[in-house]
KOLNUFI-195095 format. One record per residue (C-alpha): residue number from 1; residue in one letter; y, z, x. Coordinates in steps of 0.001 Angstrom, whole numbers, plus 500000, padded with zeros to 6 digits. Layout:
<rs>
+-----+-----+--------+--------+--------+
:   n : res :      y :      z :      x :
+-----+-----+--------+--------+--------+
: NUM :   a :      Y :      Z :      X :
...
+-----+-----+--------+--------+--------+
</rs>
This chain:
<rs>
+-----+-----+--------+--------+--------+
:   n : res :      y :      z :      x :
+-----+-----+--------+--------+--------+
:   1 :   m : 954983 : 771597 : 809031 :
:   2 :   e : 953942 : 772701 : 812528 :
:   3 :   m : 957013 : 773192 : 814744 :
:   4 :   g : 957409 : 771836 : 818274 :
:   5 :   r : 955141 : 768806 : 817977 :
:   6 :   d : 956327 : 765671 : 819817 :
:   7 :   w : 956320 : 763211 : 816931 :
:   8 :   s : 957740 : 760443 : 819073 :
:   9 :   e : 954642 : 760541 : 821218 :
:  10 :   m : 952451 : 760519 : 818131 :
:  11 :   m : 954355 : 757525 : 816861 :
:  12 :   a : 953686 : 755634 : 820041 :
:  13 :   v : 949960 : 756395 : 819817 :
:  14 :   c : 949885 : 755234 : 816222 :
:  15 :   l : 951756 : 752023 : 817006 :
:  16 :   a : 949399 : 751252 : 819875 :
:  17 :   n : 946488 : 751782 : 817575 :
:  18 :   v : 947961 : 749329 : 815051 :
:  19 :   f : 948849 : 746757 : 817727 :
:  20 :   l : 945281 : 746844 : 818958 :
:  21 :   r : 944327 : 745056 : 815741 :
:  22 :   l : 946880 : 742216 : 816411 :
:  23 :   s : 946138 : 739117 : 818442 :
:  24 :   l : 947646 : 738875 : 821937 :
:  25 :   e : 950099 : 736247 : 820692 :
:  26 :   d : 951272 : 738390 : 817757 :
:  27 :   r : 951884 : 741324 : 820082 :
:  28 :   w : 953724 : 739145 : 822596 :
:  29 :   k : 955909 : 737128 : 820215 :
:  30 :   g : 956206 : 739728 : 817438 :
:  31 :   a : 955787 : 743372 : 818143 :
:  32 :   m : 957433 : 743361 : 821582 :
:  33 :   r : 960613 : 741808 : 820150 :
:  34 :   v : 961213 : 744217 : 817194 :
:  35 :   c : 962772 : 747183 : 819018 :
:  36 :   r : 962501 : 749215 : 822196 :
:  37 :   s : 959921 : 751718 : 820888 :
:  38 :   w : 957727 : 748888 : 819596 :
:  39 :   r : 958051 : 747033 : 822888 :
:  40 :   d : 956986 : 750141 : 824830 :
:  41 :   a : 954049 : 750744 : 822498 :
:  42 :   a : 952972 : 747091 : 822748 :
:  43 :   r : 952788 : 747523 : 826538 :
:  44 :   d : 950409 : 750521 : 826376 :
:  45 :   p : 947652 : 750200 : 829020 :
:  46 :   s : 944976 : 750669 : 826317 :
:  47 :   l : 946005 : 747239 : 824871 :
:  48 :   f : 945356 : 745408 : 828122 :
:  49 :   s : 941763 : 746074 : 829025 :
:  50 :   s : 941354 : 742409 : 828009 :
:  51 :   f : 943790 : 739567 : 828527 :
:  52 :   d : 942366 : 736628 : 826561 :
:  53 :   m : 944537 : 733520 : 826012 :
:  54 :   e : 941654 : 731313 : 824934 :
:  55 :   p : 942352 : 731711 : 821156 :
:  56 :   s : 945966 : 730601 : 821761 :
:  57 :   f : 944906 : 727557 : 823809 :
:  58 :   e : 942410 : 726555 : 821137 :
:  59 :   a : 945026 : 726989 : 818371 :
:  60 :   e : 947719 : 725097 : 820290 :
:  61 :   g : 945281 : 722313 : 821170 :
:  62 :   g : 944570 : 721583 : 817534 :
:  63 :   g : 940938 : 720803 : 818204 :
:  64 :   v : 941738 : 718941 : 821496 :
:  65 :   s : 940404 : 720574 : 824638 :
:  66 :   d : 943424 : 719744 : 826756 :
:  67 :   a : 947072 : 718702 : 826561 :
:  68 :   s : 949227 : 716945 : 829131 :
:  69 :   v : 952009 : 719605 : 828984 :
:  70 :   w : 949528 : 722222 : 830146 :
:  71 :   w : 949281 : 720418 : 833487 :
:  72 :   t : 952989 : 720775 : 834321 :
:  73 :   p : 954591 : 723232 : 836724 :
:  74 :   e : 956718 : 724682 : 833933 :
:  75 :   f : 953714 : 725629 : 831827 :
:  76 :   r : 951927 : 727053 : 834879 :
:  77 :   r : 954904 : 729370 : 835580 :
:  78 :   r : 954792 : 730603 : 831960 :
:  79 :   v : 951075 : 731460 : 832221 :
:  80 :   d : 951638 : 733101 : 835609 :
:  81 :   c : 954405 : 735292 : 834176 :
:  82 :   m : 952178 : 736447 : 831281 :
:  83 :   l : 949230 : 737210 : 833563 :
:  84 :   r : 951358 : 739150 : 836038 :
:  85 :   s : 952813 : 741207 : 833181 :
:  86 :   a : 949428 : 741960 : 831671 :
:  87 :   a : 948052 : 743058 : 835063 :
:  88 :   e : 951024 : 745368 : 835625 :
:  89 :   w : 950951 : 746921 : 832136 :
:  90 :   a : 947155 : 747432 : 832267 :
:  91 :   g : 947615 : 749990 : 835028 :
:  92 :   g : 944251 : 749189 : 836631 :
:  93 :   s : 942260 : 749092 : 833345 :
:  94 :   l : 942040 : 745278 : 833063 :
:  95 :   r : 938361 : 744311 : 832690 :
:  96 :   e : 938607 : 740749 : 831294 :
:  97 :   i : 940881 : 737826 : 832084 :
:  98 :   r : 940637 : 734505 : 830217 :
:  99 :   v : 943435 : 732069 : 830948 :
: 100 :   r : 943930 : 728473 : 831966 :
: 101 :   h : 946412 : 726807 : 834321 :
: 102 :   c : 947372 : 729857 : 836297 :
: 103 :   s : 948026 : 729785 : 840105 :
: 104 :   d : 947384 : 731780 : 843221 :
: 105 :   v : 950659 : 733605 : 842636 :
: 106 :   s : 949552 : 735457 : 839533 :
: 107 :   l : 945915 : 735750 : 840537 :
: 108 :   f : 946868 : 737492 : 843832 :
: 109 :   f : 948893 : 739984 : 841791 :
: 110 :   a : 946172 : 740559 : 839196 :
: 111 :   a : 943361 : 740896 : 841715 :
: 112 :   e : 945105 : 743662 : 843634 :
: 113 :   r : 945607 : 745671 : 840442 :
: 114 :   s : 942267 : 745105 : 838668 :
: 115 :   p : 939429 : 746963 : 840467 :
: 116 :   n : 937438 : 747162 : 837248 :
: 117 :   l : 937581 : 743412 : 836473 :
: 118 :   h : 934237 : 742228 : 835021 :
: 119 :   v : 935153 : 738803 : 833603 :
: 120 :   l : 937409 : 736120 : 835106 :
: 121 :   s : 937837 : 732778 : 833395 :
: 122 :   i : 940529 : 730493 : 834890 :
: 123 :   r : 939308 : 727003 : 834091 :
: 124 :   s : 941655 : 724084 : 834558 :
: 125 :   s : 943716 : 726034 : 837081 :
: 126 :   q : 944672 : 723270 : 839415 :
: 127 :   s : 946725 : 725521 : 841652 :
: 128 :   v : 944118 : 728237 : 842336 :
: 129 :   t : 942668 : 727972 : 845783 :
: 130 :   d : 940184 : 729715 : 848116 :
: 131 :   s : 942931 : 732176 : 849045 :
: 132 :   s : 943009 : 733857 : 845680 :
: 133 :   m : 939205 : 733725 : 845391 :
: 134 :   a : 939141 : 735754 : 848644 :
: 135 :   k : 941426 : 738296 : 846982 :
: 136 :   i : 939092 : 738468 : 843956 :
: 137 :   a : 936096 : 738994 : 846272 :
: 138 :   t : 937911 : 741824 : 848100 :
: 139 :   f : 939434 : 743741 : 845196 :
: 140 :   c : 937100 : 742988 : 842253 :
: 141 :   p : 933543 : 743888 : 843403 :
: 142 :   m : 932430 : 744583 : 839760 :
: 143 :   l : 932885 : 740980 : 838658 :
: 144 :   r : 929890 : 739732 : 836705 :
: 145 :   e : 931206 : 736563 : 835021 :
: 146 :   l : 933257 : 733785 : 836591 :
: 147 :   d : 934444 : 730499 : 835110 :
: 148 :   i : 936142 : 728195 : 837629 :
: 149 :   s : 935427 : 724966 : 835771 :
: 150 :   y : 937831 : 722075 : 836633 :
: 151 :   c : 939327 : 724116 : 839495 :
: 152 :   y : 939176 : 721499 : 842250 :
: 153 :   e : 940899 : 723509 : 845035 :
: 154 :   i : 938055 : 726075 : 845091 :
: 155 :   s : 935303 : 725250 : 847589 :
: 156 :   s : 931771 : 726259 : 848277 :
: 157 :   e : 933071 : 728854 : 850744 :
: 158 :   s : 934573 : 730800 : 847832 :
: 159 :   l : 931329 : 730629 : 845867 :
: 160 :   e : 929398 : 732185 : 848746 :
: 161 :   l : 932073 : 734814 : 849362 :
: 162 :   i : 932171 : 735807 : 845682 :
: 163 :   g : 928411 : 735967 : 845585 :
: 164 :   r : 928190 : 738286 : 848601 :
: 165 :   s : 931018 : 740524 : 847462 :
: 166 :   c : 930095 : 740788 : 843747 :
: 167 :   p : 926372 : 741629 : 843544 :
: 168 :   n : 926483 : 741908 : 839741 :
: 169 :   m : 927393 : 738266 : 839262 :
: 170 :   a : 925323 : 737079 : 836307 :
: 171 :   i : 927284 : 734205 : 834746 :
: 172 :   l : 928843 : 731309 : 836710 :
: 173 :   k : 930548 : 728258 : 835138 :
: 174 :   r : 931412 : 725566 : 837674 :
: 175 :   n : 931768 : 722490 : 835467 :
: 176 :   l : 933622 : 719360 : 836612 :
: 177 :   l : 935539 : 716776 : 834576 :
: 178 :   n : 933687 : 713716 : 833498 :
: 179 :   w : 934006 : 711505 : 836592 :
: 180 :   l : 931554 : 708929 : 835223 :
: 181 :   d : 933929 : 707987 : 832424 :
: 182 :   p : 937389 : 709408 : 833301 :
: 183 :   s : 939050 : 707316 : 830595 :
: 184 :   q : 938685 : 710280 : 828230 :
: 185 :   h : 941132 : 712265 : 830387 :
: 186 :   s : 943652 : 709369 : 830768 :
: 187 :   g : 947238 : 710301 : 829905 :
: 188 :   i : 946375 : 714022 : 829886 :
: 189 :   i : 945243 : 715046 : 833355 :
: 190 :   p : 947128 : 713638 : 836365 :
: 191 :   s : 945179 : 710776 : 837933 :
: 192 :   e : 945512 : 712209 : 841447 :
: 193 :   y : 943792 : 715363 : 840271 :
: 194 :   l : 940960 : 713362 : 838709 :
: 195 :   d : 940541 : 711572 : 841981 :
: 196 :   s : 940165 : 714835 : 843843 :
: 197 :   c : 936884 : 715692 : 842165 :
: 198 :   p : 934702 : 717780 : 844540 :
: 199 :   q : 932045 : 715703 : 846287 :
: 200 :   d : 930011 : 718505 : 847895 :
: 201 :   g : 927669 : 719299 : 845028 :
: 202 :   d : 924790 : 720222 : 847356 :
: 203 :   q : 926957 : 722557 : 849464 :
: 204 :   e : 928086 : 724371 : 846319 :
: 205 :   a : 924496 : 724565 : 845146 :
: 206 :   a : 923410 : 725985 : 848519 :
: 207 :   a : 926161 : 728676 : 848320 :
: 208 :   i : 925026 : 729647 : 844783 :
: 209 :   g : 921354 : 729782 : 845698 :
: 210 :   k : 922028 : 731757 : 848843 :
: 211 :   s : 924419 : 734409 : 847501 :
: 212 :   m : 923825 : 734872 : 843752 :
: 213 :   p : 920166 : 736028 : 843310 :
: 214 :   n : 920952 : 737892 : 840051 :
: 215 :   l : 922486 : 734901 : 838285 :
: 216 :   r : 921227 : 734451 : 834720 :
: 217 :   h : 923628 : 731806 : 833345 :
: 218 :   l : 924687 : 728741 : 835388 :
: 219 :   e : 926735 : 725739 : 834209 :
: 220 :   v : 927386 : 722879 : 836619 :
: 221 :   r : 928244 : 720017 : 834275 :
: 222 :   f : 928992 : 716720 : 836038 :
: 223 :   s : 928258 : 718242 : 839466 :
: 224 :   k : 927315 : 715684 : 842131 :
: 225 :   l : 924428 : 717756 : 843367 :
: 226 :   t : 921096 : 716044 : 844147 :
: 227 :   i : 917506 : 717219 : 844017 :
: 228 :   r : 918127 : 719005 : 847309 :
: 229 :   g : 920830 : 721198 : 845796 :
: 230 :   l : 918876 : 721801 : 842640 :
: 231 :   v : 915868 : 723054 : 844599 :
: 232 :   l : 918086 : 725458 : 846595 :
: 233 :   i : 919341 : 726889 : 843286 :
: 234 :   s : 915875 : 727253 : 841867 :
: 235 :   e : 914618 : 728954 : 845085 :
: 236 :   g : 917512 : 731403 : 845216 :
: 237 :   c : 918249 : 732180 : 841560 :
: 238 :   h : 914902 : 733256 : 840155 :
: 239 :   e : 916455 : 735199 : 837239 :
: 240 :   l : 918109 : 732144 : 835679 :
: 241 :   e : 917767 : 732056 : 831906 :
: 242 :   l : 920201 : 729189 : 831164 :
: 243 :   l : 920815 : 726158 : 833395 :
: 244 :   d : 923296 : 723497 : 832206 :
: 245 :   l : 923036 : 720186 : 834111 :
: 246 :   f : 924742 : 717935 : 831577 :
: 247 :   g : 926306 : 714909 : 833243 :
: 248 :   c : 924677 : 715496 : 836635 :
: 249 :   g : 924155 : 711802 : 837370 :
: 250 :   n : 922386 : 712177 : 840668 :
: 251 :   l : 919378 : 713907 : 839151 :
: 252 :   t : 916285 : 712342 : 837660 :
: 253 :   s : 913914 : 713794 : 835051 :
: 254 :   r : 911245 : 714159 : 837673 :
: 255 :   a : 913552 : 716109 : 840015 :
: 256 :   i : 914630 : 718443 : 837234 :
: 257 :   e : 911057 : 719098 : 836201 :
: 258 :   q : 910044 : 719811 : 839781 :
: 259 :   a : 912867 : 722239 : 840495 :
: 260 :   s : 912808 : 724064 : 837124 :
: 261 :   s : 909124 : 724881 : 837562 :
: 262 :   n : 910256 : 727683 : 839930 :
: 263 :   l : 912363 : 729284 : 837243 :
: 264 :   k : 909939 : 731423 : 835333 :
: 265 :   s : 912667 : 733191 : 833301 :
: 266 :   l : 914327 : 729978 : 832159 :
: 267 :   k : 914885 : 729793 : 828410 :
: 268 :   t : 917487 : 727064 : 828051 :
: 269 :   l : 917684 : 723914 : 830164 :
: 270 :   v : 920392 : 721374 : 829358 :
: 271 :   k : 919454 : 718032 : 830870 :
: 272 :   p : 921898 : 715311 : 832021 :
: 273 :   n : 921662 : 713569 : 828638 :
: 274 :   f : 924753 : 711457 : 828270 :
: 275 :   y : 925711 : 707814 : 828034 :
: 276 :   i : 928419 : 705539 : 829260 :
: 277 :   p : 929515 : 703274 : 826406 :
: 278 :   r : 929157 : 699576 : 827331 :
: 279 :   s : 932796 : 699157 : 826259 :
: 280 :   v : 933899 : 701096 : 829311 :
: 281 :   f : 931049 : 700148 : 831641 :
: 282 :   h : 931996 : 698458 : 834929 :
: 283 :   t : 929228 : 697114 : 837083 :
: 284 :   e : 931007 : 697746 : 840322 :
: 285 :   r : 931603 : 701442 : 839441 :
: 286 :   y : 928457 : 702309 : 837573 :
: 287 :   g : 925979 : 699748 : 838925 :
: 288 :   h : 923434 : 702392 : 839834 :
: 289 :   w : 923008 : 703228 : 836110 :
: 290 :   r : 921130 : 699908 : 835680 :
: 291 :   l : 918231 : 701656 : 837376 :
: 292 :   y : 918285 : 704467 : 834808 :
: 293 :   d : 918679 : 702043 : 831948 :
: 294 :   e : 915533 : 700241 : 832990 :
: 295 :   r : 913610 : 703392 : 833940 :
: 296 :   f : 914055 : 705041 : 830562 :
: 297 :   q : 913987 : 701764 : 828550 :
: 298 :   t : 917043 : 702493 : 826487 :
: 299 :   n : 919959 : 700465 : 825245 :
: 300 :   v : 922554 : 702800 : 826706 :
: 301 :   f : 922964 : 704174 : 830160 :
: 302 :   q : 921257 : 707469 : 829363 :
: 303 :   i : 919256 : 710035 : 831261 :
+-----+-----+--------+--------+--------+
</rs>
């Protein structure tokens, strides 16, 4: 046996290599609690180039996309604590963050310590605002994928700032909750949050078209943009290969055809095909859908 070798260091390397094959949850709830050496190995920076909580959310949800407990301050603090820890342990190597229900507190901390961040997915984060997006724009210029779906405190100003500061931006997901039939979110998402749905669809579209010329994948489900906003996107984002307009109730088939003709690279176009069941239909709220029902000669309110 060779003398003088530091076997404790070798053990830490071996443990980190094993832990790399475990899920984030198994490392967090299992390996870190065994003993001090395992805890230290489970915090090795090499294990935190990616912080992906999506598998845990999907498992906990049991096939349901959301849960009421996830919208509580207590749950948000737990997510914030985990994100802050991951950003600290990564030591600047964090390249991917996929969480939900975080806040400005943890995102500030992570942004300042993640100069190599390429992917940021924070959907359903009701306490993330333009302030933390400004931090991301300043400290994470390599960002290429951003998912801010269902984040209603983020405005068009942030979209433009991110676009200008992150020239490699290729994937943007800015989906909204179903405001046409909010009954599906009843009892899960706070009603006051549902009522705060962004109304400035065209302003957001203008910001995207103006500042993200290299965008290849864009999702704006249930956005309130009109033909004006869609044209601005088509004029500014010539490289688009996927455009998801599902639920965009202010667009007509003619408008979509007109705008998409500018997108020569487009491979996938998801049209606003959806329906409002007559069981939940209210004339005073969805009266304008009668026009679509007659225009497309269908038995449901479908585009």
